C-alpha positions in Angstrom: -8.9 -233.2 -124.5 -11.6 -230.6 -124.4 -11.7 -228.0 -121.8 -14.2 -229.4 -119.2 -14.7 -225.9 -117.4 -17.5 -224.7 -119.8 -19.3 -228.1 -119.2 -19.1 -228.3 -115.4 -20.3 -224.7 -115.4 -23.4 -225.4 -117.4 -24.1 -228.6 -115.1 -23.6 -226.6 -111.9 -26.0 -223.9 -113.1 -28.8 -226.6 -114.0 -28.4 -228.1 -110.8 -28.7 -224.9 -108.9 -31.7 -224.1 -111.0 -33.5 -227.3 -109.5 -33.3 -226.4 -106.1 -33.0 -222.8 -105.2 -34.5 -219.2 -105.6 -32.6 -215.9 -104.9 -34.3 -213.0 -103.6 -33.2 -210.3 -101.1 -34.6 -210.9 -97.7 -38.2 -209.3 -97.5 -39.2 -206.6 -95.0 -41.3 -208.4 -92.4 -45.1 -207.3 -92.6 -46.6 -205.4 -89.9 -48.2 -207.8 -87.3 -51.9 -208.8 -88.2 -55.0 -209.0 -86.1 -57.2 -211.7 -85.6 -60.0 -209.2 -86.2 -58.7 -208.0 -89.3 -60.9 -208.2 -92.3 -58.4 -210.8 -94.0 -57.9 -212.9 -91.0 -59.3 -216.5 -91.5 -62.8 -216.7 -90.4 -61.8 -219.4 -87.7 -59.4 -217.0 -85.9 -62.0 -214.2 -86.1 -64.6 -216.4 -84.4 -62.3 -217.8 -81.7 -61.1 -214.2 -81.0 -64.6 -213.2 -80.5 -65.1 -216.3 -78.1 -62.3 -215.1 -76.0 -59.6 -217.8 -77.3 -56.2 -216.2 -77.3 -55.4 -215.7 -81.1 -51.9 -214.3 -82.1 -50.2 -213.3 -85.2 -47.1 -215.1 -86.2 -44.3 -212.8 -85.7 -42.6 -212.8 -89.3 -39.4 -211.2 -88.1 -38.5 -214.0 -85.5 -40.0 -217.1 -87.5 -37.9 -219.0 -90.0 -38.4 -222.0 -92.3 -35.7 -223.6 -93.7 -35.3 -226.4 -96.4 -32.0 -228.4 -97.1 -31.9 -229.6 -100.8 -29.1 -232.2 -101.3 -27.6 -233.1 -104.7 -27.3 -236.8 -105.9 -26.1 -238.8 -108.8 -22.7 -240.1 -109.9 -21.5 -236.7 -110.6 -22.9 -234.9 -107.7 -19.6 -233.7 -106.6 -19.8 -231.1 -109.4 -22.8 -229.5 -107.7 -23.9 -228.0 -104.2 -26.2 -228.7 -101.4 -28.3 -225.7 -100.9 -30.1 -223.9 -98.0 -33.6 -222.4 -99.1 -35.2 -220.2 -96.3 -38.4 -218.4 -95.6 -38.4 -215.1 -93.4 -41.6 -214.0 -94.4 -44.0 -216.5 -92.8 -47.2 -214.8 -91.9 -50.2 -216.4 -90.5 -52.3 -217.0 -86.9 -52.0 -219.4 -84.0 -54.2 -220.3 -81.3 -52.1 -222.1 -78.9 -54.8 -223.2 -76.5 -56.9 -224.7 -79.3 -53.7 -226.3 -80.7 -54.0 -224.9 -84.1 -52.0 -222.7 -86.4 -52.4 -221.5 -90.1 -49.4 -220.2 -91.9 -48.2 -219.3 -95.3 -45.2 -217.9 -97.2 -44.6 -216.9 -100.7 -42.1 -218.9 -103.0 -40.9 -215.7 -104.7 -39.7 -214.3 -101.3 -37.3 -217.3 -100.5 -33.7 -216.5 -99.8 -31.0 -219.0 -100.9 -27.6 -219.9 -99.4 -27.4 -217.3 -96.6 -23.9 -217.9 -95.3 -25.0 -218.2 -91.6 -27.7 -220.9 -92.5 -25.4 -222.9 -94.6 -22.8 -222.9 -91.5 -25.6 -224.1 -89.3 -26.7 -227.0 -91.9 -23.0 -228.1 -91.8 -22.1 -227.0 -95.3 -18.5 -225.6 -95.8 -18.9 -224.3 -99.1 -20.5 -221.1 -100.7 -21.9 -221.2 -104.1 -21.1 -218.2 -106.4 -23.8 -215.4 -105.9 -24.0 -215.0 -109.7 -24.8 -218.6 -110.4 -27.4 -218.7 -107.8 -29.1 -215.6 -109.0 -29.1 -216.9 -112.6 -31.1 -219.9 -111.6 -34.1 -217.8 -110.3 -36.1 -217.8 -113.4 -35.6 -221.7 -114.2 -36.8 -222.5 -110.7 -39.6 -220.3 -110.6 -41.0 -221.6 -114.1 -39.4 -225.2 -114.6 -39.8 -226.7 -111.1 -42.2 -224.9 -109.0 -44.3 -223.1 -111.4 -44.5 -220.3 -108.8 -46.6 -218.0 -111.1 -49.4 -220.6 -111.0 -48.7 -221.7 -107.2 -47.3 -218.7 -105.4 -47.9 -219.8 -101.9 -47.0 -222.6 -99.7 -49.9 -223.1 -97.0 -49.4 -224.9 -93.8 -52.2 -225.8 -91.3 -51.6 -227.5 -88.2 -53.9 -229.1 -85.6 -52.6 -230.8 -82.3 -52.6 -234.6 -82.8 -55.2 -236.3 -80.6 -53.1 -239.6 -80.9 -49.8 -238.3 -80.0 -49.4 -235.0 -77.7 -45.8 -234.5 -79.2 -47.1 -234.2 -82.6 -49.1 -232.0 -85.0 -51.1 -233.1 -88.0 -49.5 -230.8 -90.5 -51.3 -230.2 -93.9 -49.2 -228.7 -96.5 -50.5 -227.3 -99.8 -47.6 -227.0 -102.3 -47.8 -226.8 -106.1 -51.4 -227.4 -106.1 -51.2 -230.6 -104.2 -52.2 -231.2 -100.4 -50.9 -233.7 -98.2 -51.0 -234.3 -94.5 -48.2 -235.5 -92.3 -47.7 -236.3 -88.7 -44.8 -233.8 -87.6 -43.1 -233.7 -84.0 -43.1 -230.4 -82.4 -41.6 -228.8 -79.5 -43.4 -226.0 -77.9 -41.5 -223.6 -75.4 -43.1 -220.6 -74.2 -44.3 -218.6 -77.4 -42.2 -220.7 -80.0 -43.1 -224.1 -81.9 -40.3 -225.7 -83.6 -39.5 -228.9 -85.3 -38.1 -230.9 -88.2 -39.2 -233.4 -90.8 -38.7 -234.6 -94.3 -41.0 -234.5 -97.3 -40.8 -235.7 -100.9 -41.1 -233.3 -103.8 -42.6 -236.2 -106.0 -45.5 -236.4 -103.3 -46.5 -232.9 -104.5 -46.2 -233.5 -108.3 -42.8 -231.6 -108.4 -40.2 -233.4 -110.6 -36.7 -232.7 -109.1 -34.0 -231.6 -111.7 -31.9 -234.3 -113.4 -29.3 -233.7 -116.2 -27.1 -236.1 -118.2 -29.6 -239.1 -117.9 -29.3 -238.6 -113.8 -25.7 -238.1 -113.6 -26.4 -235.0 -111.6 -29.6 -234.5 -110.0 -31.3 -233.2 -107.2 -32.4 -235.6 -104.3 -36.3 -236.1 -104.1 -36.2 -235.9 -100.1 -36.1 -232.3 -98.7 -35.3 -232.0 -95.1 -37.1 -229.1 -93.2 -36.8 -227.3 -90.0 -39.2 -224.7 -88.6 -39.2 -222.0 -85.9 -42.6 -220.1 -85.3 -42.9 -217.5 -82.8 -46.3 -215.8 -81.9 -47.9 -214.7 -78.7 -44.8 -212.9 -77.6 -44.9 -212.2 -73.7 
């Protein structure tokens, strides 16, 4: 029987390529000001009108995405945790509004601490993950054309425990009702979305024997207006 190790190595690399980016954690940008020229016009006007407007604290904010493997041969792959520690934007808590964004090419992949928090008890090989970066950027996310993920949140008028979250990803915009917990200067929550809803085709090899599940599980913690 032929040695299966090279085949399994190729399959694992393809699976990794479908759901992860590898880049060193970026240096948090300096805190922005709502009166800065590049701040969105709505926040500039709100600040002039006396509404409290705060920049997102990139150093304390975090968005994570749990990517699950699937298919009959899923055991030969890994689940992954992709994270953004470079979220930037503005929030107006009293107005129930926030606008944030992050770059795809600044995502980290499979930080050991985040994998542990997600309940994953394995750690993919660092070289294998790094080798998937080009495939992920070009074949899955087309990050050169769509480099940003943009999020616009407004407090729901129908349910005070939710926000209407408008997500722009891969050139597609969708709005979801997302539960949120607000404590002091922090907003946090969790929700799921389908890659296919944003025109993204999850990676699949060998006729679906190994594939990435369409559903992604996201968690967020956004900090602004520090006391």
